[in-house]
DRENLO-519966 format. One record per residue: x, y, z of N, C-alpha, C, CB in turn. Coordinates in steps of 0.05 Angstrom, whole numbers, plus 5000, padded with zeros to 4 digits. Glycine has a CB too. Layout:
XYZXYZXYZXYZ
...
END
This chain:
285988530978288388690971287788980976289188640941
289089090995288489371002290389550987288789411031
289389770977290989970964290090250971290889930933
291990440971291190710977289490820955293690880982
287791010962286091140943287691300923283991320957
286991280898288591410877288491720881287491340849
290791850879290992130882290492260854293892210893
288592450854287992580828289092870827284992590824
291292920842292393190842294193240818294093230867
293693460804295193550781296393820787293293560756
299093830783300494080787301094200759303094040803
300294460755300894600730302994810736298294720717
305094820720307295010724307595190699309994870731
307395450703307895640681308495910694305395660662
310196070681310896330692308896540683313696410685
306896460667304896650658302296590672304596630627
301396770690298996730705296596690687298596960725
296496830665294196810647294096530634294397020625
296396420628296396150617295395950637299296070607
296295980662295395800683292295810686296695880710
291196050686288296070688286895950664287496370690
288095980640286995870616286895570617288495970591
289095440625289195150626287295050648292095050632
287195180670285395100692282495120682285795280717
281895320666279195350655278595120636278895610640
280595030620280194810601279594550616282594770584
280594530641280294290656277894300676282794230672
276394520674274094550692272094320689272794830687
271294200711269293990710270493710706267494040688
273093690704274393420700274693270726277093450687
274493410749274793280774277593260786273693010772
279493370771282293360782282593570804284293410759
284293510823284993700844287393860833285793560871
286894100823288894250808290494440827287594410785
293094420826294894600839296294770818296994450858
296795030824298195200805300695310817296295440796
302795320801305295440809306195640788307495220814
306795890797307696100779310696090777306696380788
311695950757314595930753315695670764315896160765
318195610754319495360760320195330790321895330743
321195550802321995530830319695450848323195790839
317495590845315095520861314195240854312895720856
314395160829313494900820315094680833313794870790
317794710834319494500847318794490877322394570843
318394710890317694710918315094570923317595000929
313194610905310594480908310794180903308594610889
312494100885312893810880313993680905314893770857
315793820919316993710944314893690966319293890953
313093890968311193900990308793730985310394190996
307593750961305093620955305293350942303393800937
307593290930307993030917305692960898308392810937
305093130878302893070860303792840841302193310843
301992660834302692440816303292530788300492230816
301992750779302292850751302993140752299692790735
304893220736305793500733305593580704308693540744
304393810698304393920671305894180672301393970662
308094200657309794440659310494550632312394370674
310594820631311494960607314494900602310995270609
315294880577318094830571319895070576318394730542
318995300566320695540568319495750586321195660540
320895810608319896000627322096210632319095870654
321296440641323196660644325296620666321796920649
324496460687326396410708328596230699324996290732
330596190716332996040708332395750702335096060729
330295640713329595360707327795330682328195240732
328595160664326795100642325094860650328495030616
323194790632321494550638323194300640319494520616
325394280625327094040626328394030654329294060604
329194250665330394250691328394180713331694520697
325894280709323694200727323293900726321094350720
323393790702323093500698325293350713323193430668
327793440710329993310723329693320754332693440715
328993550764328693590793326393420804328293880800
324193420788321893260797322592960798319493310778
323992860777324692580777326692510799325792510750
328492700805330392650826329092620853332492880827
327092780858325692780884323592560885324493050889
322292500862320192290862320292150835317392420867
321691920834321991780808319291690796323691530812
317191670812314691580802312891810791313091440823
313692060794312092280784311992270754313192550794
309692330743309192320714309092610704306592160706
310992680686311292950677310592980647314193050682
308893180641308293260614309393540609305193240608
310793580587311793840580310093950557314793840573
309694210556308394330533309894580524305394410540
309594630498311094860487309594960463313994770479
310195210455308895320431310195220406308995630432
312595120407314095040383315494780389316095260374
315194580372316494320375319294330364314894110361
321094200378323894180371324793900376325694390386
325693760355326293470359328593420378326993350332
330593600379332793560398331893590427335093750392
330093790432329093830459327193600465327594100461
325593510446323793290450325293030458322093240425
327492980443329192750449330292760477331392720429
331193000485332393040512330192990533333593320514
327793090528325693060548324992770553323193220539
324692620531323992340534326192180547323292220507
328692240540330992100553331092150583333592200540
330192380591330192450620327692380634330692750623
325892240620323592120634320892260630324092110662
320692440611318092570606316092360596318392800585
313692380605311592200596310492280568309292190616
310292550564309292650538310292930534306192630537
310193010509311093280501309093380482314093280489
307493580489305393680472305993950461302593680486
305294000437306194250423304494490430306094210394
301894450434300094680440297994600460298794780414
297094790475294894750493292894970488295794750524
290894910470288995110463286095030468289295180433
285594770467282894680471282794460493281694560444
280494400502280094200522281293930513276994160529
280793860487281693610476284793590475280493560449
286093820470288993820469290193720495289994100463
288993780517290193730543288993500558289993980560
286493440554285193240571286092960565282193260568
286592900539287492620532290192560544287492590502
292292730540294892670552294692650583296892890545
293092830595292892820624291492570634291393070635
289392490621287992240628289892000627285592190610
291491990606293391760603295691790623294491750575
296492030630298592070650297691970677299292370651
295192030684294191930710293891620709291492060717
293091520686292891230684295691100687291691150657
297691230675300491130677301491150706302291280658
300791370720301591400748300291180765300691680759
297791120759296490900774297890630769293490880766
298590590743299890340736302590310750300290320706
304090530753306590520766306290450796308090800764
304290570809303690500837302890200839301490680848
301190120821300289850820302589650816298089810799
304289720797306489550791308389520814307989660766
308989740827310789740851309589560873311190020862
306889570876305589410896305789120890302589500899
305189050865305188770857307988640858303988730830
309988800850312788700851313688660880314588900837
312688820898313588800926311988610943313589070939
309588550935307788380951307188120936305088530958
308887930939308787690923306387510931311287530926
305287560955302987390964300387520959303287330993
300187700938297787850933295387670927298188050910
295987430917293787250909292087160933294787020894
293187190957291587120981289087290982293287141006
289387530972287087720973285587730947288088000980
286687620925285487650899284787390886287287810881
285687170898285286910885282786760894287686730891
281886580877279486420883279986150870276886550871
281485980884281985710874282685700845279585530880
284785850837285685860810284786100794284685610796
282486210802281586460789282786700803278486480788
283386910789284687140800283087390792287687170792
282487560811281087810805280587970830278387750791
280588230827279888400850278088630842282488510862
276988620817274988810809272388760824274488800778
270788960829268288920844266588700832266689180845
266388680806264688480793265688200799264488530763
268388170800269487900805269287830834272387880795
269688020852269487960880266687880887270288210897
264688010875261887930880261387660868259988140867
262487600844262187340831263387120849263387340803
265787170860266986970878265186910902269787060887
263987120913262187080936259786920928261387350948
258686980904256386830894257086540890255486950867
259386480879260186210874260486050900262886200858
261686180920261986040946259285970958263686220965
257386150955254686100965253385870950252886350964
253585880924252285670907253585400912252585750877
256185400918257685150922256584990945260585210926
255385120964254384980988251684840982253985171010
250584880958248084740950248784520930246084950938
246684370922247084170902245784250875245883900911
245084510873243684610849245484580825242884900853
244184520802245584530776246384820770243884400754
248684850757249685120752250285140722252085190769
249485360710250185420682252085670682247685480664
254485630672256485840672256685950643259385740682
256286210640256386330613258686530612253686460606
259586570587261786770584263286710558263786760607
264586920548266086890523268286680526267287160514
269286590503271486400503273886530517272286320474
275086370535277486460549277086610575279086630531
274586630584274086790608274486620634271186890608
274786360631275486200654273086040666276586370676
271385950648268985810658269585550673267085750634
271585400662272285150676273585210703274184980658
275085420705276385490731274185550751278285730728
272085690743269885750762268485490769267885950749
268085310750266785050756268484890776266484890730
271084900773272784760792272684890820275784760782
272385160820271985300845269485220859272085600840
267285190844264785100856265184820869262485090835
266484650854266984370864268684390890268384200843
270784550889272684570911271384670937274984760904
269484850934268184960958265684810966267485250953
265084590952262684440958263384200977261384330933
261384070986261783831003262683590986259183751017
262883620960263783410942266783440935262183410916
268183620948270883680940272783440940271983890958
272283240956274083010957273282790938274082900985
271082840923270282650902271182750875267182610902
270882600853271982680827270682930816271582460807
272283090801271283300784271983210756272583580791
269983170739270383060712269583260691268682800709
271583390678270883580657270483440630273083790654
268483530615267883420589267483660569265383240589
269183670549268683870527267083730506271483980516
264483790505262583650489263383660459259783760492
264383890450264983920421267283750412265584210416
268883650430271183480422270483190417273383500443
267983120425267182840422265282820397265682740447
265982640378264182600355261382520364265382390336
259382600349256582550356256082250361254782650334
257382070344256781790346258181660370257681650321
259981810383261281700407260381830432264281730403
259082060430258382220454256682070474256982470445
254581930464252881790483254381580498250581660468
256081420484257581220498259581330518258981050477
260781560511262681680529261381790554264181900515
259081910551257682020574256381810591255582220564
254981620578253381430593254581150596250681400580
256781100581258080840582256680640563257980730610
257780400562256680200544257279920556257680220515
255779720547256379440555257679290532253679300564
258779070538260178900518258178830496261278650531
258978870471257378800449255279010441255878550454
255379240454253379450447253779550419253679680467
256279540409256879620381259479490374256979940379
260179500349262679380339265079510354262979410309
266679350366268979450381268479470410269679720370
265979440419265479440448266079170460262479520454
268579120466269478850474269178800504272378810467
268379010519267978980548266179200558270678980564
265079170582263479380594265179620600261979270619
264079850597265580100603263780300616266980220578
264380400640262780610652263180870637263380640682
261081040637261281300624262381510643258681380613
262581750633263681980648261782060671264182210630
259182020667257382080689257881900713254382050680
258281640708258981460729261681520742258881170719
263581610725266181680735265981910755268081750712
263982080751263682320768261782260792262582550752
260982020796259081960817260182050844258481660818
258382170860258982300886260482570883260682110903
261282630858262682880853261283070834265482820842
262783180815261683390797262483320769262683670805
260583340750261283320722260883600710259483110707
262783680693262783950681262483910651265384110687
260183990640259583960612260084230598256683860607
262384250586263084500572261984500544266084550571
261184740534259984770507257484600505261984690485
255684630524253284470526251484510501251684540551
251784730487250184780463250884600440250385060455
253084460443254084280421252884000424257084270421
251383940445250183670448248083640425248783640476
248283420409246383390387243483390398246883120373
241683510383238983550392237583290397237383710371
238283070381236982820386237982670411237282640361
240182760422241182640446240282790471244182620445
239283030467238583200490236383080508237783470481
234382930497232382810515233682600534230182670498
235682460524236982260541238582400564238982080525
239882620557241282780577239282890597242983000564
236982990587234883090605233982880624232583200588
233582640615232682420632234682370655232182160616
237282380648239282330669239082550690242082330656
238682800681238483020700235983000718238383290685
233782910706231282880721231282650740228982860701
232182420730231882170745234382110763231381940727
236582240756239082180770239781880768239082270800
239181780744239881500738240981490710237281320741
242781310705243981290678243881000669246981390680
243480970643243380700631245580690609240580630619
247380500613249480470593248380380566251580260603
249780460545248980400518248880090514250880530497
246579990506246279700502245379550526248879590493
244779690548243979560573241079630579245879640596
239779450594237079510604237179600633235379260601
239379580646239679640674240279940678241779470687
238880060696239480340704241080350730236880500707
242880530731244680560754244080830767247680530747
243880830794243481080808245881260807242681020838
245381520806247481720805247181920827247581860778
249382000839249382230857251582420847249982140888
250782590829252782760815251683040811253582640788
253383230815252583510809253383580781253883700830
251583720767252083790739252584090737249683710721
254884160727255584440720255984440690258084550735
254584620676254984640647255884920640252284570632
256784950616257785210607257385250577260785240614
257285500569257085560541258185840536254185550531
259485880513260486150506258386300489263086130490
256086170484253886300469251786390489252686100448
249986550480247686630496245786400498246386890485
245286270521243586040522240686090514243585920550
239786340519237086410510236886400479236286680521
239086490466239086480437239186190427241486640426
240686020441240785740434238085610434242785590452
236485690455233785580456232085690433232485660483
232285950428230686070406231385950379231086370406
233885880376234885770350234385470348237785830346
233285350368232685060368235184890372231485000342
237285000382239784840386239784720414242185010382
238084830432237984730460235084710468239584920479
234284470476231484430484230884610508230984140491
228584720508227784900530227684760557225185030524
226584510557226384360582229084280593224684110578
230984220575233784170584235084420595235384050561
234584640581235684900590234684960618234885120571
232184920624231084980650232484810672228084940651
232984560665234284380684237184460689234284090673
238584550668241384630671241684900685242684640644
239685080680239885360688238585420715238685540666
238985240734237885290761239185540773238185050779
241885550770243385790778245085870755245085740804
245086120747246786210725248986390736245186350703
251386340727253686510734254886620708255886360751
254786880705255687010680258487130685253687230671
260387040669263087140672263487380653265186920666
264387610663264787840645267287810628264888100661
267387920604269887920589271988090603269488010560
274588030597276788170610276688470605279388060601
275788560581275688840575273788990593274888880546
271888850606269988980624270888970653267288850621
273288860658274388850685277388900684273788580700
278089130674280889190669282489210695281089450654
281189250717282689250743284088990748280789320766
283188780735284388510739286688450721282188300735
287188620701289288550682292088530695289388760659
292688730712295388730724295788500743295788990739
293788430759294188210778294287940763291888200799
292687920741292887680725295587650712290687680703
296687880702299287880689301387780708299988160679
301387870733303387780753302787490762303387970777
300287420762299587140768300886950748296487100768
300687020723301886850702304886880701300686910675
305887120709308787160710309986960730309487450718
308686930753309686750774309686460764308086770799
307786390747307586120737309786060716304886070724
310386250698312086200675314886330677310786300651
315586460699317886630700320486480695318086760727
320486220696322986060692323185930665323285860714
321285970647321285820623323285920601318485810611
324186170604325886290584328786280590325086580580
330386440576333286450580334086580606334586600557
332386760616332886890641330386870659333687190638
330786880685328486880703327287160703329286780731
324787180696323387440694321987500720321387450670
322687730732321687800758319488020758323887890776
319288170736317488400737316588470708318788640750
314688660707313688760682314089060682310588690678
315089170660315589460658312889610659317189540633
312989860668310590020669309390060641311190300681
311190090621310290140594308889890583312590220575
309989650589308689410579305989360593310589170584
305889420619303489390634301289580624303889430664
302089820616300090010606298989910579301390290603
300789800562299789690537297789470542302189590520
298289300562296489090568293789190578297788900589
293889400595291389500606289789650585291989690629
290989740563289589890542288489700520291390100530
289489450520288689260500285989140507290789040496
284389060486281688970491281488670497279989030468
283488510492283588230498281188070488283788190528
280888050461278687890450278687600459278687910420
281087500465281287220475281187200505283787100465
280787420518280387430547282787330563277887280554
282187200586284387120605286286930591283187000630
285186750575286886550562288886690543285186350545
288086900529289887050512292087190529288387250495
291287300551293187440569295187240579291687570593
294287000587296086790596298186720574294486540604
297186690550298986620528300986850522297386560502
299987100525301687340520303987350540300087600521
303387300565305487300586307487070582304287280614
306486840575308286610570310086670547306586360565
308986780525310486850501312587070508308686950479
311787270523313687490529315987390546312187710545
315487210564317687110581319586930564316486940604
318386790545320086610528322086770512318286450510
321387010504323187170486324787380501321687290464
324087420527325387630543328387580546324087660570
329987790545332887760549333687900575334487880526
331788020589332388150615330388040635332188460612
330688120660328988020681326288170682330288040708
325888340662323388500661322088470634324088800667
319488440633317988430608317788720597315188310611
318788760573318789020560316689030538321589100549
315889260528313889270506314689100482313489550498
317289100475318088950452317888650455320889020445
317588560480317288270485314388180481318188200513
312488360481309688290479308988190451307888530487
306988020448306087930421305188170404303787730423
305288140378304688350359302088500364304588240331
299888360370297288510373297388720395295088320379
299188680415299188870437301089110432300088730462
302989070413304889280409303789490390307589170397
304089750395303189950377304589930350303590230388
303189980329304289940302306690130297302189980281
306490380308308690570303309390720329307890770281
309790560351310490690377308590920384313390790376
306090840389303991030393304791230415301490890402
304091490410304591700429301991860431306991890420
301892040451299592220453299792420431299492350481
297792450415297892630393295492830395297692480365
296193080394294093290397293393390369295193520415
290893470367289893550340291393790329286993610342
292593960346293894200337296894160331293594420357
297893920337300693870331301193850301301693610346
303493960293304193940264304993660258306394140258
304793590232305693330223308593280229305193300193
310293480226313093450232313593390261314693700224
312093520279312493470307311493190315310993690324
309293110303308292840308310492630300305692780293
311592680276313692500266316092500284314492580238
316792740294319192760311318692600337319793050318
316292620349315792480374315892180369313092570385
314692090346314791810340317591700338313191750315
319291860324322091770321323491760347323491960302
322991960364324291960391323391720407323692220406
320791660407319791430422320891170411316691430421
321491170384322590920372325590900376321990920342
326791110389329591100394331391170371330390830403
330291320351331791390328333291660332329991410303
END
């Protein structure tokens, strides 16, 4: 997925040359490409010529254009431009007007580095999200460049992981996939199977923790008639079901310690003996296992035999949590949008910039699975063709319509901005 390099140009507009120098000094060392315009007329001309993604403008200037008029002109010429207004005195009526006309933020004072850098950082982030959103809405086949047999990602760490998985898939080595709950370990296991020479044979997933200890051995290895009460016929186990293909043992740390030697023998000998039988059957099966715990800790705690761990951990693939690959949030959101867009009262075609920004700022403790559920939930309650912030589940929505708040803003001005953002 190709994208243009993010533009870090910031235009500052003020009719006071000293103020311009002061703000530029506050931003020294931040890495932004700073343009200055003395007054609104020059500022509007520069917006037309340079097309900066973010504009910071004074509200009240001596020339005929106020900051509000600069905002209007900027939005007319470039709807995607992100505009921040600043003023020495907050006024709720002016604040309301600014937000209605598309201002991203309204800050009361610019005196310290912290006053200005936080709003500007978020403004550039929002400008990036708008570009990203426009791209994803217009390019419906983006998954050709970001997909991996069900997995979606375009962050450097995921692209490298996809390449690693494709290389590993060409071997018969056992693979241990690690990562937090919801990161997509089974999807990666299915990808390994898909890219391997076993792709036309069975892929058998087993969630070890869902099988009671007294049934696990029989389910994995099978049993013969009369092996235990209720065994009325011979039954092959899941290892045999996966013969010539791949078996995926999820939550491998949940295998009872007294059963681990039997599992180790299967891995070593590639032979399986059904419960109650003396006969061993040859196996040609690839083993992929997974755990959401640290496998080294499982060994130290005595929950996983070291010799079994060595057999399982021939190749380890570590999946990062979603919060460490935020570049993937937007493409994942649209991936799930395409899957669920028809489940609600209206067909949902897009995600608002504001909703996407909330998603990119959230830490996603439940990882990709939580994001999938959030998109499905948002579409189910949406009344328009666009996911809005109010459609998102509670954990993602700010408790009081979060805004950029500067340390020098008065309590009244903070309250006024919150009310305006809430539509009051």
